[in-house]
Gaussian input, Z-matrix of N, CA and C with variables (Angstrom, degrees):
# hf/3-21g

backbone

0 1
 N
 C     1     B1
 C     2     B2     1     A1
 N     3     B3     2     A2     1     D1
 C     4     B4     3     A3     2     D2
 C     5     B5     4     A4     3     D3
 N     6     B6     5     A5     4     D4
 C     7     B7     6     A6     5     D5
 C     8     B8     7     A7     6     D6
 N     9     B9     8     A8     7     D7
 C    10    B10     9     A9     8     D8
 C    11    B11    10    A10     9     D9
 N    12    B12    11    A11    10    D10
 C    13    B13    12    A12    11    D11
 C    14    B14    13    A13    12    D12
 N    15    B15    14    A14    13    D13
 C    16    B16    15    A15    14    D14
 C    17    B17    16    A16    15    D15
 N    18    B18    17    A17    16    D16
 C    19    B19    18    A18    17    D17
 C    20    B20    19    A19    18    D18
 N    21    B21    20    A20    19    D19
 C    22    B22    21    A21    20    D20
 C    23    B23    22    A22    21    D21
 N    24    B24    23    A23    22    D22
 C    25    B25    24    A24    23    D23
 C    26    B26    25    A25    24    D24
 N    27    B27    26    A26    25    D25
 C    28    B28    27    A27    26    D26
 C    29    B29    28    A28    27    D27
 N    30    B30    29    A29    28    D28
 C    31    B31    30    A30    29    D29
 C    32    B32    31    A31    30    D30
 N    33    B33    32    A32    31    D31
 C    34    B34    33    A33    32    D32
 C    35    B35    34    A34    33    D33
 N    36    B36    35    A35    34    D34
 C    37    B37    36    A36    35    D35
 C    38    B38    37    A37    36    D36
 N    39    B39    38    A38    37    D37
 C    40    B40    39    A39    38    D38
 C    41    B41    40    A40    39    D39
 N    42    B42    41    A41    40    D40
 C    43    B43    42    A42    41    D41
 C    44    B44    43    A43    42    D42
 N    45    B45    44    A44    43    D43
 C    46    B46    45    A45    44    D44
 C    47    B47    46    A46    45    D45
 N    48    B48    47    A47    46    D46
 C    49    B49    48    A48    47    D47
 C    50    B50    49    A49    48    D48
 N    51    B51    50    A50    49    D49
 C    52    B52    51    A51    50    D50
 C    53    B53    52    A52    51    D51
 N    54    B54    53    A53    52    D52
 C    55    B55    54    A54    53    D53
 C    56    B56    55    A55    54    D54
 N    57    B57    56    A56    55    D55
 C    58    B58    57    A57    56    D56
 C    59    B59    58    A58    57    D57
 N    60    B60    59    A59    58    D58
 C    61    B61    60    A60    59    D59
 C    62    B62    61    A61    60    D60
 N    63    B63    62    A62    61    D61
 C    64    B64    63    A63    62    D62
 C    65    B65    64    A64    63    D63
 N    66    B66    65    A65    64    D64
 C    67    B67    66    A66    65    D65
 C    68    B68    67    A67    66    D66
 N    69    B69    68    A68    67    D67
 C    70    B70    69    A69    68    D68
 C    71    B71    70    A70    69    D69
 N    72    B72    71    A71    70    D70
 C    73    B73    72    A72    71    D71
 C    74    B74    73    A73    72    D72
 N    75    B75    74    A74    73    D73
 C    76    B76    75    A75    74    D74
 C    77    B77    76    A76    75    D75
 N    78    B78    77    A77    76    D76
 C    79    B79    78    A78    77    D77
 C    80    B80    79    A79    78    D78
 N    81    B81    80    A80    79    D79
 C    82    B82    81    A81    80    D80
 C    83    B83    82    A82    81    D81
 N    84    B84    83    A83    82    D82
 C    85    B85    84    A84    83    D83
 C    86    B86    85    A85    84    D84
 N    87    B87    86    A86    85    D85
 C    88    B88    87    A87    86    D86
 C    89    B89    88    A88    87    D87
 N    90    B90    89    A89    88    D88
 C    91    B91    90    A90    89    D89
 C    92    B92    91    A91    90    D90
 N    93    B93    92    A92    91    D91
 C    94    B94    93    A93    92    D92
 C    95    B95    94    A94    93    D93
 N    96    B96    95    A95    94    D94
 C    97    B97    96    A96    95    D95
 C    98    B98    97    A97    96    D96
 N    99    B99    98    A98    97    D97
 C   100   B100    99    A99    98    D98
 C   101   B101   100   A100    99    D99
 N   102   B102   101   A101   100   D100
 C   103   B103   102   A102   101   D101
 C   104   B104   103   A103   102   D102
 N   105   B105   104   A104   103   D103
 C   106   B106   105   A105   104   D104
 C   107   B107   106   A106   105   D105
 N   108   B108   107   A107   106   D106
 C   109   B109   108   A108   107   D107
 C   110   B110   109   A109   108   D108
 N   111   B111   110   A110   109   D109
 C   112   B112   111   A111   110   D110
 C   113   B113   112   A112   111   D111
 N   114   B114   113   A113   112   D112
 C   115   B115   114   A114   113   D113
 C   116   B116   115   A115   114   D114
 N   117   B117   116   A116   115   D115
 C   118   B118   117   A117   116   D116
 C   119   B119   118   A118   117   D117
 N   120   B120   119   A119   118   D118
 C   121   B121   120   A120   119   D119
 C   122   B122   121   A121   120   D120
 N   123   B123   122   A122   121   D121
 C   124   B124   123   A123   122   D122
 C   125   B125   124   A124   123   D123
 N   126   B126   125   A125   124   D124
 C   127   B127   126   A126   125   D125
 C   128   B128   127   A127   126   D126
 N   129   B129   128   A128   127   D127
 C   130   B130   129   A129   128   D128
 C   131   B131   130   A130   129   D129
 N   132   B132   131   A131   130   D130
 C   133   B133   132   A132   131   D131
 C   134   B134   133   A133   132   D132
 N   135   B135   134   A134   133   D133
 C   136   B136   135   A135   134   D134
 C   137   B137   136   A136   135   D135
 N   138   B138   137   A137   136   D136
 C   139   B139   138   A138   137   D137
 C   140   B140   139   A139   138   D138
 N   141   B141   140   A140   139   D139
 C   142   B142   141   A141   140   D140
 C   143   B143   142   A142   141   D141
 N   144   B144   143   A143   142   D142
 C   145   B145   144   A144   143   D143
 C   146   B146   145   A145   144   D144
 N   147   B147   146   A146   145   D145
 C   148   B148   147   A147   146   D146
 C   149   B149   148   A148   147   D147
 N   150   B150   149   A149   148   D148
 C   151   B151   150   A150   149   D149
 C   152   B152   151   A151   150   D150
 N   153   B153   152   A152   151   D151
 C   154   B154   153   A153   152   D152
 C   155   B155   154   A154   153   D153
 N   156   B156   155   A155   154   D154
 C   157   B157   156   A156   155   D155
 C   158   B158   157   A157   156   D156
 N   159   B159   158   A158   157   D157
 C   160   B160   159   A159   158   D158
 C   161   B161   160   A160   159   D159
 N   162   B162   161   A161   160   D160
 C   163   B163   162   A162   161   D161
 C   164   B164   163   A163   162   D162
 N   165   B165   164   A164   163   D163
 C   166   B166   165   A165   164   D164
 C   167   B167   166   A166   165   D165
 N   168   B168   167   A167   166   D166
 C   169   B169   168   A168   167   D167
 C   170   B170   169   A169   168   D168
 N   171   B171   170   A170   169   D169
 C   172   B172   171   A171   170   D170
 C   173   B173   172   A172   171   D171
 N   174   B174   173   A173   172   D172
 C   175   B175   174   A174   173   D173
 C   176   B176   175   A175   174   D174
 N   177   B177   176   A176   175   D175
 C   178   B178   177   A177   176   D176
 C   179   B179   178   A178   177   D177
 N   180   B180   179   A179   178   D178
 C   181   B181   180   A180   179   D179
 C   182   B182   181   A181   180   D180
 N   183   B183   182   A182   181   D181
 C   184   B184   183   A183   182   D182
 C   185   B185   184   A184   183   D183
 N   186   B186   185   A185   184   D184
 C   187   B187   186   A186   185   D185
 C   188   B188   187   A187   186   D186
 N   189   B189   188   A188   187   D187
 C   190   B190   189   A189   188   D188
 C   191   B191   190   A190   189   D189
 N   192   B192   191   A191   190   D190
 C   193   B193   192   A192   191   D191
 C   194   B194   193   A193   192   D192
 N   195   B195   194   A194   193   D193
 C   196   B196   195   A195   194   D194
 C   197   B197   196   A196   195   D195
 N   198   B198   197   A197   196   D196
 C   199   B199   198   A198   197   D197
 C   200   B200   199   A199   198   D198
 N   201   B201   200   A200   199   D199
 C   202   B202   201   A201   200   D200
 C   203   B203   202   A202   201   D201
 N   204   B204   203   A203   202   D202
 C   205   B205   204   A204   203   D203
 C   206   B206   205   A205   204   D204
 N   207   B207   206   A206   205   D205
 C   208   B208   207   A207   206   D206
 C   209   B209   208   A208   207   D207
 N   210   B210   209   A209   208   D208
 C   211   B211   210   A210   209   D209
 C   212   B212   211   A211   210   D210
 N   213   B213   212   A212   211   D211
 C   214   B214   213   A213   212   D212
 C   215   B215   214   A214   213   D213
 N   216   B216   215   A215   214   D214
 C   217   B217   216   A216   215   D215
 C   218   B218   217   A217   216   D216

   B1=1.4498
   B2=1.5271
   B3=1.3004
   B4=1.4575
   B5=1.5211
   B6=1.3350
   B7=1.4555
   B8=1.5173
   B9=1.3235
   B10=1.4597
   B11=1.5214
   B12=1.3245
   B13=1.4620
   B14=1.5257
   B15=1.2986
   B16=1.4582
   B17=1.5260
   B18=1.3403
   B19=1.4579
   B20=1.5296
   B21=1.3314
   B22=1.4636
   B23=1.5247
   B24=1.3221
   B25=1.4623
   B26=1.5283
   B27=1.3144
   B28=1.4584
   B29=1.5249
   B30=1.3219
   B31=1.4630
   B32=1.5262
   B33=1.3111
   B34=1.4648
   B35=1.5273
   B36=1.3235
   B37=1.4639
   B38=1.5215
   B39=1.3373
   B40=1.4547
   B41=1.5281
   B42=1.3124
   B43=1.4638
   B44=1.5280
   B45=1.3183
   B46=1.4657
   B47=1.5171
   B48=1.3251
   B49=1.4636
   B50=1.5234
   B51=1.3246
   B52=1.4671
   B53=1.5238
   B54=1.3285
   B55=1.4676
   B56=1.5246
   B57=1.3311
   B58=1.4706
   B59=1.5226
   B60=1.3224
   B61=1.4588
   B62=1.5234
   B63=1.3197
   B64=1.4636
   B65=1.5272
   B66=1.3271
   B67=1.4628
   B68=1.5252
   B69=1.3178
   B70=1.4636
   B71=1.5269
   B72=1.3226
   B73=1.4654
   B74=1.5266
   B75=1.3295
   B76=1.4691
   B77=1.5246
   B78=1.3029
   B79=1.4618
   B80=1.5259
   B81=1.3181
   B82=1.4572
   B83=1.5305
   B84=1.3296
   B85=1.4581
   B86=1.5226
   B87=1.3291
   B88=1.4601
   B89=1.5145
   B90=1.2873
   B91=1.4596
   B92=1.5184
   B93=1.3175
   B94=1.4571
   B95=1.5162
   B96=1.3198
   B97=1.4520
   B98=1.5290
   B99=1.3028
   B100=1.4538
   B101=1.5112
   B102=1.3283
   B103=1.4565
   B104=1.5292
   B105=1.3220
   B106=1.4730
   B107=1.5253
   B108=1.3134
   B109=1.4644
   B110=1.5236
   B111=1.3173
   B112=1.4653
   B113=1.5272
   B114=1.3147
   B115=1.4675
   B116=1.5274
   B117=1.3205
   B118=1.4653
   B119=1.5226
   B120=1.3271
   B121=1.4625
   B122=1.5268
   B123=1.3197
   B124=1.4692
   B125=1.5316
   B126=1.3158
   B127=1.4680
   B128=1.5271
   B129=1.3210
   B130=1.4653
   B131=1.5202
   B132=1.3174
   B133=1.4633
   B134=1.5294
   B135=1.3263
   B136=1.4671
   B137=1.5250
   B138=1.3278
   B139=1.4609
   B140=1.5190
   B141=1.3315
   B142=1.4593
   B143=1.5299
   B144=1.3167
   B145=1.4693
   B146=1.5219
   B147=1.3310
   B148=1.4649
   B149=1.5250
   B150=1.3039
   B151=1.4582
   B152=1.5268
   B153=1.3120
   B154=1.4583
   B155=1.5271
   B156=1.3165
   B157=1.4649
   B158=1.5275
   B159=1.3184
   B160=1.4703
   B161=1.5210
   B162=1.3130
   B163=1.4597
   B164=1.5170
   B165=1.3317
   B166=1.4527
   B167=1.5327
   B168=1.3291
   B169=1.4659
   B170=1.5337
   B171=1.3354
   B172=1.4594
   B173=1.5239
   B174=1.3279
   B175=1.4614
   B176=1.5228
   B177=1.3178
   B178=1.4697
   B179=1.5292
   B180=1.3367
   B181=1.4631
   B182=1.5289
   B183=1.3304
   B184=1.4610
   B185=1.5295
   B186=1.3382
   B187=1.4656
   B188=1.5318
   B189=1.3271
   B190=1.4590
   B191=1.5165
   B192=1.3158
   B193=1.4485
   B194=1.5188
   B195=1.3208
   B196=1.4579
   B197=1.5185
   B198=1.3197
   B199=1.4614
   B200=1.5187
   B201=1.3134
   B202=1.4525
   B203=1.5179
   B204=1.3016
   B205=1.4655
   B206=1.5235
   B207=1.3104
   B208=1.4602
   B209=1.5237
   B210=1.3120
   B211=1.4545
   B212=1.5267
   B213=1.3253
   B214=1.4662
   B215=1.5251
   B216=1.3015
   B217=1.4664
   B218=1.4943
   A1=109.27
   A2=116.07
   A3=122.03
   A4=109.03
   A5=115.03
   A6=119.77
   A7=108.83
   A8=115.74
   A9=121.43
   A10=108.56
   A11=115.69
   A12=120.58
   A13=108.69
   A14=115.74
   A15=121.51
   A16=110.71
   A17=115.94
   A18=120.42
   A19=112.44
   A20=117.02
   A21=121.52
   A22=110.31
   A23=115.46
   A24=120.31
   A25=109.41
   A26=115.62
   A27=120.09
   A28=111.14
   A29=117.51
   A30=120.52
   A31=110.30
   A32=117.08
   A33=122.54
   A34=110.49
   A35=116.38
   A36=121.09
   A37=110.96
   A38=117.05
   A39=121.48
   A40=111.27
   A41=116.79
   A42=120.85
   A43=110.47
   A44=117.48
   A45=120.37
   A46=111.75
   A47=117.27
   A48=119.88
   A49=110.92
   A50=117.13
   A51=120.59
   A52=110.28
   A53=117.54
   A54=121.17
   A55=110.16
   A56=117.15
   A57=120.51
   A58=110.08
   A59=117.13
   A60=120.29
   A61=111.76
   A62=116.67
   A63=120.28
   A64=111.76
   A65=117.38
   A66=120.40
   A67=111.90
   A68=116.83
   A69=120.09
   A70=110.46
   A71=117.90
   A72=119.52
   A73=111.21
   A74=117.38
   A75=120.25
   A76=110.26
   A77=116.51
   A78=120.81
   A79=110.79
   A80=116.71
   A81=121.18
   A82=111.71
   A83=116.92
   A84=121.77
   A85=111.80
   A86=116.03
   A87=120.62
   A88=113.57
   A89=114.62
   A90=121.27
   A91=110.44
   A92=115.72
   A93=119.76
   A94=110.19
   A95=115.33
   A96=121.00
   A97=108.10
   A98=115.09
   A99=120.47
   A100=113.66
   A101=115.50
   A102=122.52
   A103=112.30
   A104=117.66
   A105=120.56
   A106=110.37
   A107=117.69
   A108=121.48
   A109=110.40
   A110=117.06
   A111=121.07
   A112=110.83
   A113=117.69
   A114=121.73
   A115=110.61
   A116=117.43
   A117=121.17
   A118=110.44
   A119=117.05
   A120=121.08
   A121=111.03
   A122=117.44
   A123=121.25
   A124=110.77
   A125=117.59
   A126=121.27
   A127=110.03
   A128=116.57
   A129=120.26
   A130=111.23
   A131=117.27
   A132=120.79
   A133=110.97
   A134=116.95
   A135=119.87
   A136=111.10
   A137=117.21
   A138=120.61
   A139=111.16
   A140=117.57
   A141=120.56
   A142=110.54
   A143=117.51
   A144=121.47
   A145=110.25
   A146=116.97
   A147=120.94
   A148=110.67
   A149=117.08
   A150=121.06
   A151=112.18
   A152=116.91
   A153=120.77
   A154=111.75
   A155=117.45
   A156=120.64
   A157=113.78
   A158=118.81
   A159=124.25
   A160=111.24
   A161=116.64
   A162=122.79
   A163=108.91
   A164=116.46
   A165=121.74
   A166=108.79
   A167=117.66
   A168=119.99
   A169=112.99
   A170=117.42
   A171=120.03
   A172=110.78
   A173=116.40
   A174=119.78
   A175=110.42
   A176=116.76
   A177=121.29
   A178=110.69
   A179=117.05
   A180=120.16
   A181=112.42
   A182=117.02
   A183=120.36
   A184=112.42
   A185=116.97
   A186=123.08
   A187=113.07
   A188=116.71
   A189=122.37
   A190=109.22
   A191=115.63
   A192=120.89
   A193=108.54
   A194=116.35
   A195=120.50
   A196=110.31
   A197=117.04
   A198=122.12
   A199=110.59
   A200=114.65
   A201=122.31
   A202=106.91
   A203=117.85
   A204=120.56
   A205=112.35
   A206=117.58
   A207=121.76
   A208=111.53
   A209=117.10
   A210=123.23
   A211=109.60
   A212=117.91
   A213=120.85
   A214=114.26
   A215=119.55
   A216=120.61
   A217=111.09
   D1=138.37
   D2=179.85
   D3=-83.54
   D4=129.14
   D5=177.89
   D6=-94.07
   D7=123.05
   D8=-179.79
   D9=-100.53
   D10=98.12
   D11=179.62
   D12=-83.00
   D13=130.11
   D14=-176.67
   D15=-58.29
   D16=129.79
   D17=177.63
   D18=-139.01
   D19=17.30
   D20=-179.94
   D21=-125.50
   D22=139.66
   D23=175.64
   D24=-76.57
   D25=164.21
   D26=178.23
   D27=-65.26
   D28=-35.17
   D29=177.17
   D30=-63.36
   D31=-44.01
   D32=177.91
   D33=-60.36
   D34=-42.22
   D35=178.33
   D36=-63.69
   D37=-42.87
   D38=179.81
   D39=-63.26
   D40=-44.08
   D41=179.19
   D42=-61.59
   D43=-43.75
   D44=178.98
   D45=-64.47
   D46=-37.92
   D47=178.45
   D48=-65.87
   D49=-39.64
   D50=177.11
   D51=-64.50
   D52=-39.92
   D53=176.70
   D54=-61.63
   D55=-40.75
   D56=177.73
   D57=-60.39
   D58=-46.33
   D59=179.06
   D60=-60.69
   D61=-41.53
   D62=178.69
   D63=-65.47
   D64=-43.82
   D65=-179.81
   D66=-64.34
   D67=-42.29
   D68=179.26
   D69=-66.98
   D70=-38.86
   D71=178.34
   D72=-68.25
   D73=-36.93
   D74=175.35
   D75=-63.64
   D76=-40.59
   D77=178.87
   D78=-65.86
   D79=-41.01
   D80=-178.12
   D81=-69.31
   D82=-44.35
   D83=-176.20
   D84=-79.77
   D85=-38.30
   D86=-175.23
   D87=-75.94
   D88=177.48
   D89=179.85
   D90=-108.67
   D91=41.51
   D92=-179.15
   D93=-79.60
   D94=133.52
   D95=179.28
   D96=-139.26
   D97=161.84
   D98=173.62
   D99=73.24
   D100=-135.89
   D101=-173.11
   D102=-63.20
   D103=-41.41
   D104=-179.56
   D105=-61.87
   D106=-44.15
   D107=179.05
   D108=-63.62
   D109=-41.13
   D110=178.54
   D111=-62.95
   D112=-42.63
   D113=178.88
   D114=-63.52
   D115=-41.96
   D116=178.05
   D117=-61.58
   D118=-42.14
   D119=179.59
   D120=-65.05
   D121=-43.64
   D122=-178.93
   D123=-65.22
   D124=-45.75
   D125=179.52
   D126=-63.23
   D127=-41.71
   D128=177.99
   D129=-62.07
   D130=-42.15
   D131=179.81
   D132=-64.60
   D133=-41.71
   D134=179.09
   D135=-65.28
   D136=-43.66
   D137=179.12
   D138=-66.47
   D139=-38.07
   D140=178.69
   D141=-65.72
   D142=-42.57
   D143=176.43
   D144=-58.22
   D145=-47.86
   D146=-178.94
   D147=-65.04
   D148=-38.77
   D149=-179.65
   D150=-66.15
   D151=-41.13
   D152=-177.70
   D153=-74.92
   D154=-41.23
   D155=-174.96
   D156=-89.85
   D157=-12.08
   D158=-176.18
   D159=61.68
   D160=26.31
   D161=179.33
   D162=-128.08
   D163=126.31
   D164=178.68
   D165=-114.46
   D166=116.35
   D167=179.53
   D168=-60.56
   D169=-33.71
   D170=177.87
   D171=-65.13
   D172=-42.68
   D173=176.80
   D174=-61.03
   D175=-40.29
   D176=179.94
   D177=-62.99
   D178=-42.85
   D179=-177.37
   D180=-69.87
   D181=-24.22
   D182=-179.90
   D183=-106.92
   D184=7.48
   D185=179.87
   D186=58.03
   D187=36.10
   D188=175.25
   D189=-97.66
   D190=157.02
   D191=174.59
   D192=-156.93
   D193=129.89
   D194=174.79
   D195=-104.17
   D196=1.94
   D197=-178.39
   D198=-79.04
   D199=132.96
   D200=174.45
   D201=-128.47
   D202=133.52
   D203=-176.40
   D204=-62.18
   D205=-16.88
   D206=178.48
   D207=-100.53
   D208=28.86
   D209=-179.48
   D210=-78.20
   D211=115.79
   D212=-173.37
   D213=-104.33
   D214=-8.41
   D215=-176.74
   D216=-72.58

């Protein structure tokens, strides 16, 4: 089993969730089809995963972390 150690702050998670909402609303309202729509869906899914789990694979691969144990947001 893969252990997902938290590496994102709550602010970072909130920003990613807002981006997901914006991307999905752009997809819903706009006339995007084909490859562009697929890319929007994939990016939204990745951001939603990171937002929900507080784990960012990109941060893990670059040894970054925005998580602070005193994060109150």
